[in-house]
RODO-2510 file (C-alpha; in nm, 4 decimals, decimal comma):
residues 268
     n   res          X          Y          Z
     1     m     2,0394     1,4396     2,7106
     2     k     1,8141     1,7517     2,5752
     3     r     2,0507     1,8101     2,3216
     4     r     2,0238     1,4820     2,1598
     5     s     1,6055     1,4947     2,1341
     6     f     1,6265     1,8204     2,0430
     7     l     1,8570     1,6918     1,7370
     8     k     1,6423     1,3783     1,6621
     9     s     1,3318     1,6446     1,6679
    10     s     1,5280     1,8636     1,4264
    11     l     1,6327     1,5781     1,2071
    12     a     1,2868     1,4515     1,1100
    13     a     1,1353     1,7427     1,0704
    14     t     1,3803     1,8379     0,8538
    15     s     1,3000     1,5387     0,6819
    16     v     0,9293     1,6228     0,6693
    17     a     0,9894     1,9314     0,5273
    18     g     1,1983     1,7828     0,2520
    19     l     0,8978     1,5280     0,1494
    20     a     0,6293     1,8011     0,1501
    21     p     0,6862     1,9914    -0,1595
    22     m     0,7616     1,6196    -0,3445
    23     v     0,3947     1,5166    -0,2726
    24     t     0,2674     1,8976    -0,3852
    25     g     0,1036     1,9727    -0,0440
    26     q    -0,1588     1,6663    -0,0733
    27     a     0,0299     1,4798     0,2134
    28     a     0,0616     1,7498     0,4138
    29     q    -0,3051     1,8372     0,3894
    30     a    -0,4065     1,4655     0,4907
    31     s    -0,1779     1,4922     0,7462
    32     s    -0,4303     1,7615     0,9587
    33     n    -0,6490     1,4203     0,9918
    34     p    -0,4303     1,2494     1,2752
    35     a    -0,6586     0,9567     1,1746
    36     r    -0,5524     0,9236     0,7873
    37     e    -0,2858     0,6743     0,7451
    38     f    -0,0035     0,7125     0,4743
    39     y     0,1094     0,3417     0,3004
    40     e     0,4069     0,2876     0,1122
    41     l     0,3654     0,0189    -0,1809
    42     r     0,6655    -0,1462    -0,2394
    43     m     0,7343    -0,3619    -0,5603
    44     y     1,0365    -0,6043    -0,5315
    45     h     1,1178    -0,7209    -0,9014
    46     l     1,3434    -1,0585    -0,8035
    47     r     1,4935    -1,2890    -0,9926
    48     r     1,3813    -1,6825    -1,0252
    49     g     1,5794    -1,9011    -0,8203
    50     p     1,7578    -1,8970    -0,5208
    51     k     1,7355    -1,4904    -0,4302
    52     q     1,3562    -1,5745    -0,3922
    53     k     1,4473    -1,7441    -0,0986
    54     l     1,6837    -1,4799     0,0329
    55     f     1,4122    -1,2205    -0,0274
    56     d     1,1891    -1,4229     0,2182
    57     d     1,4571    -1,4786     0,4743
    58     f     1,5403    -1,1158     0,5131
    59     y     1,1638    -1,0109     0,5262
    60     r     1,0494    -1,2810     0,7654
    61     e     1,3700    -1,2414     0,9828
    62     a     1,5432    -0,8661     0,9271
    63     a     1,2655    -0,6303     0,7816
    64     v     0,9365    -0,7263     0,9355
    65     p     1,0603    -0,7249     1,2804
    66     a     1,2756    -0,3856     1,2233
    67     w     0,9900    -0,2195     1,0323
    68     n     0,7622    -0,3196     1,3844
    69     r     1,0303    -0,1984     1,6010
    70     a     1,0173     0,1483     1,3975
    71     g     0,6651     0,1810     1,4263
    72     v     0,5525     0,0434     1,1177
    73     a     0,2735    -0,2128     1,1577
    74     p     0,0919    -0,3735     0,9873
    75     v     0,3628    -0,4972     0,7147
    76     g     0,2201    -0,6794     0,4009
    77     v     0,4267    -0,9139     0,1929
    78     f     0,2609    -1,0274    -0,1224
    79     n     0,3673    -1,2730    -0,4103
    80     v     0,2232    -1,1888    -0,7427
    81     m    -0,0456    -1,5022    -0,8012
    82     v    -0,1984    -1,3609    -1,1471
    83     g    -0,0125    -1,0134    -1,3431
    84     p     0,2934    -0,9085    -1,4810
    85     d     0,6711    -0,9555    -1,4141
    86     s     0,6969    -1,2542    -1,2101
    87     p     0,8233    -1,2950    -0,9520
    88     t     0,7886    -1,0051    -0,7794
    89     t     0,6979    -0,8833    -0,4689
    90     y     0,4761    -0,6714    -0,2875
    91     v     0,5410    -0,4706     0,0171
    92     l     0,3236    -0,2717     0,1570
    93     l     0,4043    -0,0541     0,4895
    94     t     0,1737     0,1252     0,6888
    95     h     0,2296     0,4680     0,8814
    96     k     0,0624     0,6440     1,0829
    97     s     0,1903     0,9890     1,0141
    98     l     0,3712     1,1590     0,7785
    99     e     0,6427     1,2139     0,9651
   100     s     0,7086     0,8223     1,0262
   101     m     0,6785     0,7736     0,6306
   102     a     0,9676     1,0428     0,6098
   103     t     1,1844     0,8843     0,8307
   104     a     1,0885     0,5420     0,9256
   105     t     1,4030     0,3944     0,6488
   106     d     1,6334     0,5489     0,7991
   107     r     1,5606     0,3992     1,1229
   108     v     1,5290     0,0937     1,0250
   109     r     1,8784     0,1223     0,8533
   110     a     1,9892     0,2127     1,2069
   111     d     1,8333    -0,0511     1,3437
   112     a     2,1545    -0,2761     1,4732
   113     q     1,9358    -0,5878     1,4612
   114     y     1,8650    -0,5411     1,1534
   115     q     2,1537    -0,4972     0,9913
   116     k     2,2710    -0,8000     1,1574
   117     t     2,0271    -1,0399     1,1177
   118     g     1,9552    -0,9262     0,7475
   119     a     2,3617    -0,9018     0,6511
   120     e     2,3361    -1,1306     0,3489
   121     f     2,0666    -0,9191     0,1729
   122     i     2,1653    -0,6018     0,2721
   123     n     2,5220    -0,6729     0,1573
   124     a     2,4554    -0,8095    -0,1531
   125     t     2,7444    -0,7751    -0,4432
   126     p     2,7316    -0,5852    -0,7754
   127     s     2,8024    -0,9515    -0,9077
   128     d     2,5172    -1,1487    -0,7428
   129     p     2,2574    -0,8868    -0,6222
   130     a     1,9463    -0,9938    -0,3910
   131     y     1,7281    -0,8329    -0,6599
   132     v     1,6658    -0,7217    -0,9934
   133     r     1,5065    -0,3171    -0,9048
   134     v     1,2539    -0,2120    -0,6189
   135     e     0,9920     0,0588    -0,7949
   136     s     0,7940     0,2429    -0,4853
   137     s     0,4338     0,4154    -0,4745
   138     l     0,3844     0,6837    -0,1524
   139     l    -0,0246     0,7202    -0,0935
   140     a    -0,2571     0,8790     0,1572
   141     a    -0,5543     0,6912     0,2946
   142     f    -0,8879     0,8074     0,2324
   143     e    -1,1333     0,9844     0,4385
   144     g    -1,3973     0,7564     0,3872
   145     m    -1,1569     0,4658     0,5134
   146     p    -0,8570     0,6449     0,7008
   147     r    -0,7149     0,3244     0,8446
   148     l    -0,6285     0,0012     0,7269
   149     e    -0,8119    -0,3090     0,8289
   150     v    -0,6355    -0,6808     0,8847
   151     p    -0,8526    -0,9077     0,7223
   152     a    -1,0156    -1,1610     0,9850
   153     g    -0,8325    -1,4867     0,9876
   154     v    -0,4136    -1,3229     0,9601
   155     a    -0,3616    -1,4718     1,2617
   156     e    -0,4466    -1,8057     1,2145
   157     k    -0,3233    -1,8010     0,8803
   158     k    -0,6261    -1,8799     0,6697
   159     p    -0,6155    -1,8891     0,2990
   160     r    -0,6334    -1,5230     0,1616
   161     l    -0,6308    -1,3822    -0,1814
   162     f    -0,6050    -1,0007    -0,2495
   163     e    -0,6724    -0,8282    -0,5507
   164     l    -0,5116    -0,4736    -0,6148
   165     r    -0,6508    -0,2341    -0,8452
   166     t    -0,5224     0,1336    -0,9779
   167     y    -0,7605     0,3552    -1,1089
   168     e    -0,6127     0,6203    -1,3649
   169     s    -0,7307     0,9427    -1,4681
   170     h    -0,7255     1,1969    -1,7315
   171     s    -0,6449     1,5053    -1,4559
   172     k    -0,6178     1,5624    -1,0862
   173     k    -0,9822     1,6876    -1,1045
   174     a    -1,1390     1,3906    -1,2304
   175     n    -0,8771     1,1606    -1,0115
   176     k    -1,0193     1,3777    -0,7219
   177     k    -1,4066     1,3094    -0,8550
   178     k    -1,3698     0,9438    -0,8168
   179     i    -1,2009     0,9468    -0,5004
   180     e    -1,5332     1,1696    -0,3417
   181     m    -1,7522     0,8834    -0,5688
   182     f    -1,6012     0,6373    -0,3115
   183     n    -1,5762     0,8822    -0,0186
   184     q    -1,9672     0,9404    -0,0578
   185     g    -2,0919     0,6262    -0,1220
   186     e    -1,9062     0,3238    -0,3219
   187     i    -1,7233     0,2485    -0,0493
   188     a    -2,0442     0,1683     0,1639
   189     i    -2,1530    -0,0198    -0,1839
   190     f    -1,8510    -0,1959    -0,1503
   191     r    -1,9196    -0,3352     0,2073
   192     r    -2,2509    -0,4222     0,1857
   193     t    -2,2039    -0,6061    -0,1473
   194     g    -1,9451    -0,8373     0,0185
   195     l    -1,6183    -0,6558    -0,1338
   196     q    -1,4311    -0,6337     0,1878
   197     p    -1,1674    -0,4036     0,1873
   198     v    -0,8056    -0,3479     0,2665
   199     f    -0,7469     0,0321     0,2090
   200     f    -0,8081     0,3059    -0,0371
   201     g    -0,4939     0,5301    -0,1183
   202     e    -0,4362     0,8386    -0,3143
   203     t    -0,1307     0,8398    -0,5005
   204     l     0,1089     1,1114    -0,4150
   205     v     0,4296     0,9638    -0,5729
   206     g     0,4503     0,6708    -0,7903
   207     s     0,3956     0,5795    -1,1812
   208     k     0,0429     0,6707    -1,3871
   209     m    -0,0616     0,9817    -1,2055
   210     p    -0,2830     1,0748    -1,1128
   211     n    -0,4570     0,7762    -0,9849
   212     l    -0,5807     0,5861    -0,7099
   213     t    -0,4743     0,2400    -0,5294
   214     y    -0,6907     0,0221    -0,2965
   215     m    -0,6895    -0,3660    -0,1721
   216     l    -0,9881    -0,5989    -0,1508
   217     v    -0,9777    -0,9299     0,0057
   218     f    -1,1372    -1,2228    -0,0651
   219     e    -1,1316    -1,6047     0,0743
   220     n    -1,0943    -1,7252    -0,2978
   221     m    -1,1528    -1,6773    -0,6602
   222     a    -1,5073    -1,7604    -0,6284
   223     a    -1,5860    -1,5579    -0,3665
   224     r    -1,4444    -1,2777    -0,5847
   225     d    -1,6671    -1,3722    -0,8815
   226     k    -1,9676    -1,3663    -0,6330
   227     a    -1,9180    -1,0150    -0,4735
   228     w    -1,8159    -0,8471    -0,7494
   229     g    -2,1565    -1,0034    -0,9549
   230     t    -2,3502    -0,8717    -0,6635
   231     f    -2,1853    -0,5236    -0,6744
   232     v    -2,2375    -0,4474    -1,0201
   233     a    -2,5979    -0,5565    -1,0354
   234     d    -2,6516    -0,3415    -0,7230
   235     p    -2,9320    -0,0937    -0,7790
   236     e    -2,7404     0,1851    -0,5479
   237     w    -2,4518     0,1448    -0,7376
   238     k    -2,5969     0,1538    -1,0919
   239     k    -2,7550     0,4852    -1,0251
   240     l    -2,4296     0,6178    -0,8830
   241     s    -2,2454     0,5235    -1,1438
   242     a    -2,4927     0,7050    -1,3897
   243     t    -2,4826     1,0384    -1,1849
   244     p    -2,3565     1,3135    -1,3810
   245     g    -1,9756     1,3427    -1,2801
   246     y    -1,8983     1,0141    -1,1744
   247     t    -1,9662     0,8489    -1,4702
   248     d    -1,6523     0,6153    -1,6242
   249     p    -1,5902     0,8084    -1,9234
   250     e    -1,5789     1,1508    -1,6965
   251     i    -1,3475     1,0180    -1,4833
   252     v    -1,1375     0,7244    -1,5386
   253     t    -0,9416     0,6211    -1,7812
   254     n    -0,7997     0,2990    -1,6820
   255     i    -0,8503     0,0196    -1,4747
   256     s    -0,5517    -0,2302    -1,4011
   257     n    -0,5825    -0,5215    -1,1222
   258     l    -0,3726    -0,8154    -0,9935
   259     f    -0,4179    -1,0874    -0,7873
   260     l    -0,2191    -1,1789    -0,4716
   261     r    -0,1062    -1,4191    -0,2103
   262     p     0,0361    -1,2808     0,1948
   263     t     0,3840    -1,5040     0,2505
   264     a     0,3593    -1,6732     0,5392
   265     y     0,4772    -1,3939     0,7735
   266     s     0,2584    -1,1446     0,6210
   267     q     0,0751    -0,9164     0,9096
   268     i    -0,2020    -0,8531     0,6241
***
């Protein structure tokens, strides 16, 4: 029994060690603060038709329960409301540690119930694939918001609109400066003006780097427009955004955003 536990620990350590160089030390630095979470954001590009239902059935019945059994929670599953490449489904996995991020996928794949319940999706053939392709980004939570905040009303399945925003920078130095800006004041202004965050993440591995990604939640589009209007007009925001070193021309090169609707089984 001791030997088995030792082997599991060794394998986990090996997996984490293999991941650390890939994230160039940034994830290791973030993991030194145990309060900070890690996120994997997956984008499943689907084909219109019956495979959309197959995906939903798989994630609702097999994947989400298996991720939860592996200690990954909450799991968010969202469909694109406004954005490119429809149909695309976004999956947000919440990890409590770097070790979880490195080892959870293997633990899920070793889950017998997952393999049984999700067999049709997992064993799809090359001639009839379950999805077109999947892309993935790995992120570390900001110090200013170290843990994901599940929106109110999830349990009651109240309507929710999510805005996913990505800020690109011309250099890692500029990217870090924008993260500092959020941590030092912008997140607080968000909250005060009615912009409710779900998570903020520094992208460790992904496309369009260097960048940061965050998610906001609203009741509807009208509430979203009102909150952003209040934020933009806020005197404290105007002062912060005009501060040398924090202006957009200095630290942000591109902003992209899209709107998402949660599936009925999403835990976010």
